[in-house]
Each structure stands twice: as structure tokens, then as C-alpha cells.
N, C-alpha and C positions, 0 to 999 in steps of 0.2 A: 833451533837446528836440531836434527834428528840425525843420529847415527846408530845403525844396529848391524849385528850379524843375524842371518837366517837361512832357511833354504832359499834356494833361487827360483824355486817353482812357480810361485805366486806373480812373478811378471812375465810368466809365458802362458799358464794354463787359464782354463776357461775360469776356475772359481776365485781367480784373482782380478778379474773385470773391474767391480766396484773398487777395489783398493786402488786398483791403477788409475782410473780414472778420478779418483778423490784426490790423489796425489796430483795427478796432472791438472786438475782444475784449481789447484789451492796452494800447489809448493812448486818451488824449483830445486829439480834434481840437480845435485852437484856433481855426485858420482856415484859408479856403479862400479865393483868390482867383483867378477863372477869365476870361482874358481872352477866351476863346471862339476866333475865327478872326481876332482883330486882329493885324497885322502887326509882333511886338512885336521879332522879328529879322529885320533886313532880307535876312540872309542863309541863314535857314531857314524853311520853312515848316512850323510846327508850331502846334498848338492848345496855348496855352502857360496854365499855372497856377502858382500860389505855393501852396505847403502847408505849414502848422506843426502840428505836434501835440507833446505830452508823454506821456514813458513813464508808464504807470499809469492806472488808471481813476480820472477826477475827478468826483464827480456833483455838485460843488456850481457849477462854472465852465461857463459858456455857451459855445456854439460859433457863429462868426460866417462866414457866406457872402456873397461880393460877387462880382456878375457885373459886369465892365468892359465897358462899350459903346461907350467912345471913347478914344482916345489925345490927345484935346486936354486943356488944362489942367484939374485939378489933375496930371493925368500929366507928369511921372513920378512925383510925390508917392505912391505907393502907400498909406501910410498915411493920408493925405487922403482918397483915395478910399474907402477902406474905412469911414472914419468918416462920409463924406456917404452912400455908398451901400450899404453893409452891412447885413445884417438878422441877426437871432439864429434860429438854427434849432431847431426842435422837439426837445425831451428826447430823442425816439426815433428822431432823423434817421437815427442810425447804428446800425442794426440789422442785425447780423453782416454779411453782402454786399449787403443790401440798404439803398442810401443816398437819403436824400430831401433833396435839396440845394433846400431853398425854404422860405419863411416857414411859421412854426406854424399859420396859419390855412388856407393851402393844403396842408401836410400832412395836417392833420386831417380836412379832405375826401376826401383821397387813401386814408385809412386808412379813413373810413366807405364808401366805394365798395368798398374791398378786401372789406370785412367782408359787404358786403349784396349786392355784384354779382357777375355771371358773370365771371371772367377771358376774356380776348378768345380766347384758346387752346381754352379749353372750349367755348367759342360757335361758334366755326368748326370744331370737330372736328379741332382739330390742322392745321388746313389753312393753315399761314403758312409761307411760303417768300421763299426768297431772290430777289434780282433775277439778270437772266443774268450769269455769269461768262465772261468771251470767253477769259482766258489770256494775250490779247495785244490789248489794246484799239486800238494803234496800227494794226493790220489792218482791224480789224471797224468802229470807230467813225468816222463820216465826219460831215463839216459838210456844208449843203444844196448846196453849190456843187460838190463832190464828186458828191453825189446826182443832180444834175442832167445832170453830167457821163456818168456810167454809165447813166443812163436814156437819154440821148441818142445812146448806142451801140448800147445794144439796150433796147427798151422792156418787155421780160420783167423786167428788173431790178427796176422798182417792186414786185413781187409779194414780194420777199423784204427790202425795206428798211424797216425801222419806224421811226417817231420814238421816240425815246430819252429817258428823263428819268434823268439819277442822281441819288445821295442831297443834293448841294448843291443840286438844280434844286427840291427838295420844301419848299415852306412851309406855313403855316397854313391850309388851304382851296384852295391851288391850286399849280399848277404854273408854275414860272418856265422857259418854253421857252427853249433856247439854240441852235435849230435843227440839233440834233444828232441823227444816225441811225445805227441798228444795222444790220450786214448779219447777218439771221437764216438763216445755212446749218445748218438742224438735222441731225441725225445720218439718214443716208438719203437726203440731198437727191441729186437727180440734176443734179451742177453743170455737165455739158454743156449744160443747158438755159439757162444764165446765162453766157455767154461773157464779157461783160464785167467781170461780178463774178468769174469763176476769173481772169481776167488780173490784175486789181486785187488781188488775194491771193496771188498766184503770186510778186509782187515781194519778197514776207515769208515763203516757203515754208520757209527754213532755221528761222526762227524759230517759225514755227507746227508744225514738225516735233517741235521740242524740248519743247512743252508737255505736262505729264504728264497733264492733264485734257481734252485733244481726243476729238472722237470717232473713229469709225472709219476717217477720213480726214483728212490736215493740214488741209482747207479746211474743216473743219467744227467747230461749236462743242462745247463738252462735252456729253455727254448728259445729257437733263434729263426727267424722266417729268412735267413739269407746264406745259409750253409755251402748253397751251390755256387755263391761267387769266390768261395774259397778256393776253388779247383779250376778257376778261370785265371786269365793274365790280367794283372791290376797293378796298382800303383801303390806300394806300401810305404808309408811313412811311420816314426815314433811320435807319439803325443810329445815328449820333450826332447827336442832333438840335441845333440853333441855337437853338430858341426852344421855347416851350411850343406844342406842335401842338394 
């Protein structure tokens, strides 16, 4: 038997594919208890899960998945939480590296959609992109107060200050705006036209110089071939979802 507490990202993220496949091929998953982003540990910001599996394939025993949504009683009695809120997973929930951690009815609908529908990647001709990666968020991501300050110093600053949504802001059918802004200094930008922005970024010049993914100059964001896509209508989803979107 194997029981451990860890981050929950490995059973959703791409980097966990090999581990998920190994477990699916060689183990029977007894139980997964996912605490999502609840503050289980006061001293560590980690998305916590409890994983229990047994060596060898067991085709007769079911697997249980529990999504914990509150640390109110009966927590910390995890067994009672599982008994109250857990659900049995479909027989094919652990399909190689593709895990479907939801109830059997929902899994059945997903499988039908997969067999009859067109995958999103195919529908959009592979035009699925990452969000912007700055390499040093502290310099490029600012709040509304700093934005107003930069515009007050130089009105042209507004042209390259764009409202920003990060993964944690993305919810079902909506964006929860946090008044967060991104300094969009694209590769090739004439930084002399934006003196207030240049002065703001210069305080972190040493750190920006060290980035391995910067543009041609230290004040630039990493090179990106699809900046235009950010200004068009789009489907946005977080890499790690907190809820069914």
C-alpha cells in the first residue's frame, strides 16, 4: 500500500503524465482526497491532496474521489469527510495518463463527447497559446494605483498598460478582475517613448538582465509571435482549474 500527502498538481498537469500512466498500469487507486486551494498548512501555500493506492491491478474494488470544499467540521476527520462527500469513480477513470476524477455519469458524458465531437485543438487548427510569461512578474505586473501614477507622469504610458487576468482570476463564464495591470513592452518597442515606464523598470534592471527568456533588451518581455491574439475574442482557461468550467 502507498499513502502520501502531496501537491495535487501532478494528477492534472502535463509533467505528471508519466507518473499517472505508471500508477494506472501497475496499481489500483483506492482513494484520492483533494483539498484544492484550501489552507491546510498554515506555513505552506500548496494545493494539497491525500493519495492511497495498492500495488497490482484490482479489477473488483472501486476507487473513491473526494473534493473537500471546506475546513469546517467534520474536518479534520478526513474519513468522515470521505464518507459524506466522496463518490465512486467510473471503471475507466484511470485510463493511462488520462485520469477522469469525477462521478461515473459525468465521465460517461465526457467519453461520449470525446468519441463524437471535434477536439478543441483540431477545431482551432492548433492555435492554443500560453498566456504571457514575463520572467519577472514583480517588474511587469502592477496594481491600479501604480498604473495611475505612471499615467500621471506620462500619459503615453496608458498605451502599453493592459488589464491582466491570471489563472486564479478565471472562473466559470467570468473573470474575477483584481485591478491588475501588465506592462506590455513587446520586442522592438521604442522605450524612449515611455520615459515613466522606463524609469519604473530600471529599478529592476539587474534582475531583468538575468532572464533567460527576455527579448533583445532587458526592458522587453519575452519574444512572442501571437501578441495579436490577446486583443481578439478568445476562450480562456487556467492550466489548473479549481472547478468545472
